[in-house]
C-alpha positions in Angstrom: 0.0 0.0 0.0 1.3 3.5 -0.9 1.5 6.3 1.7 0.4 9.6 0.0 1.0 11.9 3.0 2.2 12.0 6.6 0.8 14.8 8.8 1.7 15.5 12.4 -1.5 16.6 14.3 -2.4 17.6 17.9 0.2 20.2 18.5 -1.9 23.1 17.1 -3.4 23.8 20.5 -0.1 24.2 22.3 -0.2 27.4 24.4 -4.0 27.5 24.5 -5.6 27.0 27.9 -9.1 26.9 29.5 -10.1 30.3 31.0 -13.1 31.4 32.9 -14.6 34.8 32.1 -14.6 37.0 35.3 -15.5 40.5 33.9 -16.7 42.1 30.7 -16.6 45.9 30.4 -17.0 48.5 27.7 -14.0 50.3 26.2 -14.4 54.0 25.9 -14.8 55.1 22.2 -15.1 51.5 21.0 -18.4 49.8 20.1 -17.2 46.6 18.5 -14.7 45.4 21.1 -14.8 44.9 24.9 -12.4 44.5 27.7 -12.5 41.0 29.3 -10.7 39.6 32.4 -10.3 35.9 32.7 -9.1 33.4 35.2 -6.4 31.3 33.4 -5.3 29.4 36.4 -2.6 31.9 37.4 -2.4 34.1 40.5 -3.8 37.2 38.7 -6.6 37.6 36.1 -5.6 38.0 32.5 -6.8 41.1 30.6 -7.9 40.4 27.0 -9.6 42.6 24.4 -12.2 40.7 22.4 -14.6 41.5 19.5 -17.0 38.5 20.0 -20.3 38.9 21.9 -21.5 35.3 22.3 -20.1 34.6 25.7 -21.0 35.7 29.3 -19.5 36.0 32.7 -18.6 32.5 34.2 -18.4 30.9 30.7 -15.3 28.8 30.0 -13.5 29.8 26.9 -10.1 29.0 25.2 -7.3 31.5 25.8 -4.3 31.6 23.5 -1.6 32.9 25.7 1.2 35.3 24.7 3.7 33.6 22.5 1.3 31.0 21.1 1.4 30.5 17.4 -2.1 29.6 16.0 -2.6 27.1 13.2 -2.8 29.9 10.6 0.7 31.1 11.7 -0.5 34.2 13.7 1.6 34.7 16.9 -0.2 36.1 19.9 1.6 39.1 21.3 1.0 41.5 24.3 -0.6 44.7 23.0 -3.0 47.5 23.7 -6.2 48.1 21.8 -7.9 51.5 22.3 -5.8 51.9 25.4 -6.9 48.6 26.9 -4.3 45.9 27.6 -4.6 42.5 25.9 -2.4 39.7 27.1 -3.8 36.9 24.9 -6.7 36.1 22.6 -10.0 34.4 23.1 -10.4 32.0 20.2 -13.1 30.9 17.8 -13.2 27.2 16.7 -11.8 27.9 13.3 -8.9 29.9 14.7 -7.9 26.7 16.5 -8.5 24.3 13.6 -11.7 22.9 15.3 -15.2 22.5 13.9 -17.9 24.9 15.1 -19.4 28.3 14.6 -16.8 30.6 13.2 -18.8 33.7 14.2 -18.1 33.5 17.9 -15.8 32.4 20.6 -15.7 28.7 21.4 -17.7 28.2 24.6 -16.4 25.1 26.4 -18.4 22.6 28.5 -18.8 23.2 32.2 -16.6 21.4 34.7 -13.2 22.2 33.2 -10.5 23.7 35.4 -9.1 27.1 34.4 -5.4 26.8 33.3 -5.9 23.3 31.9 -4.3 23.0 28.5 -7.1 23.0 25.9 -5.7 19.9 24.2 -6.0 18.0 27.6 -9.5 19.3 28.2 -10.7 18.2 24.7 -8.7 15.0 24.9 -6.8 15.9 21.7 -3.4 14.1 21.9 -0.5 14.5 19.5 -0.6 11.9 16.7 0.4 11.2 13.1 -2.1 10.9 10.3 -1.1 8.6 7.4 -3.1 9.1 4.2 -3.0 5.9 2.1 -3.7 5.4 -1.5 -6.9 3.4 -2.1 -6.1 1.1 -4.9 -8.6 -1.7 -4.4 -12.3 -2.0 -3.6 -11.5 -3.7 -0.3 -12.7 -1.4 2.5 -12.0 -4.2 5.0 -8.3 -4.1 3.9 -8.2 -0.3 4.0 -9.7 0.0 7.4 -7.6 0.6 10.5 -7.8 -3.1 11.4 -7.0 -4.1 7.8 -3.9 -1.9 7.6 -2.8 -3.1 11.0 -3.2 -6.7 9.8 -1.0 -6.1 6.8 1.6 -4.4 8.9 1.6 -7.2 11.4 2.1 -9.8 8.7 4.9 -7.8 7.1 6.7 -7.0 10.4 6.0 -10.4 11.9 4.1 -8.9 14.8 1.1 -10.3 16.7 -2.3 -9.2 15.6 -5.7 -9.4 17.3 -8.9 -7.5 17.1 -10.2 -6.9 20.7 -13.5 -8.7 21.4 -16.3 -6.1 21.8 -18.1 -6.0 25.1 -21.8 -6.3 24.7 -23.8 -4.6 27.4 -26.4 -6.6 29.2 -29.9 -5.5 28.8 -33.5 -6.6 28.3 -34.6 -8.2 25.0 -35.7 -5.7 22.4 -38.3 -5.9 19.7 -37.5 -7.5 16.4 -37.5 -5.8 13.1 -38.4 -7.7 9.9 -35.8 -7.8 7.1 -36.6 -8.7 3.5 -34.1 -8.9 0.6 -36.2 -8.7 -2.6 -33.2 -9.0 -4.9 -30.3 -11.1 -3.8 -28.1 -9.6 -6.6 -28.4 -6.2 -4.8 -27.7 -7.5 -1.3 -26.1 -10.8 -0.2 -26.6 -10.3 3.5 -28.6 -7.8 5.6 -28.9 -7.8 9.4 -30.6 -5.3 11.7 -30.7 -4.7 15.5 -33.1 -2.6 17.5 -31.5 -0.4 20.2 -33.8 1.2 22.8 -33.4 3.9 25.4 -30.9 5.9 23.4 -29.9 9.4 24.5 -28.6 11.3 21.5 -25.9 13.9 22.2 -22.4 14.9 21.3 -19.7 12.2 21.2 -16.8 12.1 23.7 -14.1 14.5 22.5 -11.6 11.7 21.7 -14.1 10.1 19.3 -14.9 13.4 17.6 -11.2 14.1 17.4 -10.3 10.8 15.7 -13.2 11.2 13.2 -12.0 14.8 12.3 -8.5 13.5 11.8 -9.8 10.8 9.5 -11.7 13.5 7.4 -15.2 13.0 8.8 -17.4 15.5 10.5 -18.7 14.6 13.9 -22.6 14.6 14.0 -23.8 13.0 17.2 -22.9 10.0 19.3 -25.1 7.5 17.3 -23.9 8.5 13.9 -20.4 9.0 15.0 -20.3 5.5 16.5 -21.5 4.1 13.2 -18.8 6.0 11.2 -16.1 5.1 13.8 -16.8 1.4 13.4 -16.7 1.7 9.6 -13.3 3.3 9.7 -12.0 0.8 12.3 -13.3 -2.4 10.7 -14.3 -1.5 7.2 -17.9 -2.6 7.7 -20.4 0.2 7.0 -23.5 0.4 9.2 -26.4 2.8 9.2 -28.7 3.9 12.0 -32.4 4.7 11.5 -34.8 6.4 13.9 -37.3 3.6 14.6 -40.1 6.0 15.2 -39.8 7.3 11.7 -40.2 3.9 10.0 -43.6 2.8 8.7 -44.0 -0.7 10.1 -41.1 -2.4 11.9 -39.4 -3.6 8.8 -36.6 -3.0 6.3 -36.7 -4.1 2.6 -33.9 -4.2 0.0 -35.0 -3.7 -3.6 -34.2 -1.8 -6.8 -35.7 1.6 -7.5 -38.6 2.0 -9.8 -38.9 4.6 -12.5 -40.0 8.0 -11.2 -39.1 7.5 -7.5 -37.2 10.2 -5.6 -35.5 10.4 -2.3 -34.3 13.3 -0.1 -30.9 12.2 1.2 -29.4 13.3 4.5 -27.6 16.2 2.8 -31.0 17.7 2.0 -30.8 17.0 -1.8 -33.8 15.5 -3.6 -32.4 12.8 -5.9 -34.2 11.3 -8.9 -33.7 7.5 -8.7 -33.2 5.5 -11.8 -34.5 2.0 -12.4 -32.1 -0.5 -10.9 -30.7 1.8 -8.2 -30.4 -0.2 -5.0 -32.7 1.0 -2.2 -33.4 0.4 1.5 -37.1 0.8 2.1 -39.3 0.6 5.2 -42.1 -1.9 5.9 -44.5 0.1 3.7 -42.0 0.1 0.8 -41.1 3.8 1.2 -37.5 4.5 0.2 -35.2 5.2 3.2 -31.8 5.4 1.6 -29.6 4.5 -1.4 -28.1 1.1 -0.4 -24.4 1.4 0.5 -24.3 5.1 -0.6 -26.3 7.5 1.6 -29.3 7.4 4.0 -32.5 9.4 3.6 -33.5 12.5 5.6 -36.8 11.0 6.6 -35.3 8.5 9.0 -32.1 10.2 10.2 -31.1 10.4 13.8 -32.2 13.6 15.6 -31.9 14.9 19.2 -35.4 13.5 19.9 -34.5 9.9 18.8 -34.8 7.3 21.5 -35.1 4.0 19.6 -32.7 3.1 16.8 -32.5 0.4 14.1 -28.9 -0.4 13.3 -28.3 -1.9 9.8 -25.2 -3.8 8.7 -25.2 -5.2 5.2 -23.2 -6.4 2.3 -24.3 -4.9 -1.0 
């Protein structure tokens, strides 16, 4: 396998710490910037001038300290703005190379300690990203486990995939699966998961997905994508409450059918396109390509149908 690029990551947050907002005050003659004092874990509050307005007293925010070099190459220096001292910079997500709203400061979760390095608070460790050339239609071989297997064989090292731990729980209801055309799908399995609480993924999972080129969505979707990257087996979660009848069917599209996919685009389906449908035969997704918006996971989702298939 060919390595196309090698990138060191995780050092872009060096010099950035968690800070708690203590005071916010106006600057005479300035209506777009304010004077802010933050607790950055030191003996004295740190004065900072900031032009963002999306944070309040007691919020936790990232402070780039004097001497820090941000990912875009800008070095943070001690300076005065409209006569007010500024000994650092409160940062927006994009200024730190993080996903999020670029129009305001990144407001951090409660519970973090001022002065903690932001990389530690967000569980972003230094690492190396290898981009590999994809030269075969073998996602299993190009997954993290597949690459590790090849390296283990070449370097004569032991290789083992950890056995997953399945949480104990009460039996869940079944969902019917029908494969109408075996040429489209050789195997299709589904599992119902109940009592799900949808929310953000742990920082370490979101971080690994970002480094692999994927955008974190929520803990359910992220877990699906994480397993795909790890093992090379795509899965897809559906909101059970949005399925007509408790069933999934694999068939080919019919002339004139359309589907709004999770990216919000209405797509005209051609005869023969492989589809996943619900128990009432309504299209839910393009098999092996993209799911539909009608059954996607939302913050209100509590019950999930998880699909794993071979198309």
